[in-house]
C-alpha positions as CSV (number, residue, x, y, z in Angstrom):
1,M,37.0,114.0,82.7
2,S,34.0,115.8,81.2
3,R,30.9,116.5,83.2
4,M,27.3,116.9,82.2
5,L,24.0,118.3,83.4
6,L,21.5,115.8,84.6
7,F,17.8,116.8,85.2
8,Y,15.5,114.8,87.5
9,S,12.0,115.7,86.4
10,G,10.3,114.2,89.5
11,K,12.3,116.5,91.8
12,C,11.5,119.7,89.9
13,A,9.1,122.0,91.8
14,G,8.7,124.4,88.9
15,C,10.2,127.3,90.9
16,H,12.3,128.4,87.9
17,Y,15.2,129.4,90.2
18,C,17.6,127.7,87.7
19,E,16.4,129.9,84.9
20,I,16.8,133.1,87.0
21,A,20.3,132.1,88.2
22,C,21.3,131.3,84.6
23,S,20.0,134.7,83.3
24,F,21.7,136.6,86.1
25,R,25.0,134.8,85.6
26,H,25.1,135.4,81.9
27,K,23.2,138.7,81.4
28,E,23.0,140.2,84.9
29,V,19.2,140.2,84.5
30,C,17.1,138.8,87.2
31,G,14.4,137.1,85.0
32,R,13.8,134.0,83.0
33,S,13.7,135.2,79.4
34,D,17.5,135.3,78.9
35,S,18.1,131.9,80.5
36,L,20.0,129.2,78.6
37,I,18.0,126.5,80.4
38,R,14.3,126.5,80.1
39,I,11.9,124.6,82.3
40,R,8.4,123.6,81.4
41,H,6.4,122.3,84.5
42,D,3.4,120.1,84.2
43,E,1.2,121.0,87.1
44,K,-1.1,118.0,86.6
45,N,1.6,115.4,86.9
46,L,3.9,117.6,89.1
47,T,6.9,117.0,86.8
48,G,9.1,119.2,84.8
49,S,11.0,119.1,81.5
50,A,14.3,120.9,81.1
51,F,15.6,122.2,77.7
52,F,19.3,122.9,77.6
53,C,22.3,122.0,75.5
54,H,23.4,118.5,76.3
55,H,26.7,118.8,74.5
56,C,25.8,115.7,72.5
57,G,28.3,113.2,71.2
58,K,27.2,113.9,67.6
59,P,25.4,117.3,67.8
60,V,22.7,117.8,65.2
61,C,23.2,121.6,65.5
62,I,26.8,121.3,64.1
63,E,25.5,119.4,61.0
64,L,22.7,122.0,60.5
65,C,24.9,125.2,60.8
66,P,25.6,126.4,57.2
67,V,28.5,128.6,58.3
68,K,30.2,126.2,60.8
69,A,29.7,128.6,63.7
70,I,29.0,125.6,66.0
71,K,31.9,123.5,67.2
72,K,32.5,120.7,69.7
73,D,35.7,120.8,71.7
74,G,37.4,117.4,71.4
75,E,38.9,117.6,74.9
76,S,36.1,119.0,77.1
77,G,33.2,117.8,74.9
78,R,31.5,121.2,75.1
79,V,29.6,122.6,72.2
80,T,30.2,126.2,71.6
81,I,28.7,128.8,69.2
82,D,31.0,131.5,67.7
83,A,29.0,134.7,67.7
84,K,31.5,136.3,65.2
85,V,30.6,133.5,62.7
86,C,26.8,132.9,63.5
87,I,24.4,134.5,61.0
88,G,21.3,134.0,63.1
89,C,19.6,131.8,60.5
90,G,17.9,129.6,63.2
91,L,18.5,126.3,61.5
92,C,20.2,125.0,64.7
93,L,16.9,125.4,66.5
94,E,16.0,122.0,65.1
95,C,18.0,120.5,68.0
96,P,15.7,117.7,69.2
97,L,16.6,118.4,72.8
98,G,15.8,122.2,72.6
99,G,19.4,123.0,73.4
100,I,19.7,126.1,71.2
101,A,18.0,129.4,71.7
102,M,18.2,132.8,69.9
103,D,19.5,135.7,71.9
104,R,16.7,138.3,72.1
105,V,19.1,141.2,71.7
106,T,21.7,140.0,69.1
107,G,19.4,137.6,67.2
108,L,22.2,135.0,67.3
109,A,22.2,131.4,68.4
110,V,23.2,130.7,72.0
111,N,23.5,127.6,74.1
112,C,24.4,126.5,77.7
113,D,28.1,126.9,78.3
114,L,27.9,125.1,81.7
115,C,29.0,128.4,83.3
116,G,32.6,127.4,82.7
117,G,32.3,124.4,85.0
118,T,30.2,125.8,87.8
119,P,26.6,125.8,86.5
120,A,24.5,128.4,88.3
121,C,21.3,126.4,87.6
122,V,22.7,123.5,89.7
123,E,23.9,125.8,92.5
124,F,20.6,127.5,92.9
125,C,18.1,124.6,92.5
126,P,16.6,124.1,95.9
127,Q,15.2,120.7,95.0
128,K,18.5,119.4,93.6
129,A,16.6,118.5,90.4
130,L,19.8,119.4,88.5
131,Q,23.2,117.8,89.0
132,Y,26.6,118.4,87.3
133,I,28.2,115.0,87.2
134,T,30.4,112.7,85.1
135,P,29.0,110.3,82.6
136,A,30.1,107.4,84.9
137,E,28.2,108.9,87.8
138,A,25.1,109.3,85.5
139,R,25.3,105.6,84.5
140,L,25.4,104.7,88.2
141,V,22.3,106.8,88.9
142,H,20.3,105.1,86.0
143,T,21.4,101.6,86.8
144,A,20.9,101.6,90.5
145,P,18.4,99.0,91.7
146,V,14.9,100.2,92.5
147,K,14.4,100.3,96.3
148,T,11.4,98.3,97.5
149,D,9.7,97.9,100.9
150,K,9.9,94.6,102.8
151,G,7.0,93.2,100.9
152,G,8.8,93.6,97.6
153,K,6.6,96.4,96.4
154,K,8.1,99.4,94.6
């Protein structure tokens, strides 16, 4: 069964540990610039937005790639970019979810690979704002009844 990343914006503290963990896992660099997940934190509302590859059902990036360097695995559902085929044109950056980035060194497109099934971003998020769950688990999270106090208020 395929799994997916789920981001809870209200839990995000803006610490960027997820970005640092991702960068270290993939590039052995302790920083944020090489991360395949990017967090934008709104200090006013104390919420965050996460930009990463969602391994969509019908990925826009695949349609946009002129050299067919981006593929979706039918079994795992993961979207991958073949660095040997990618020409670095940047058309895939039109992903509406911000799931594609350009590697600073190679100039080629890169996306989240879910760390082969053990995402570092999830492992190192102290607020548990990221989870790696099945689509069925995600549906349960989003359809759970809202808890109220005894007076019926949310």
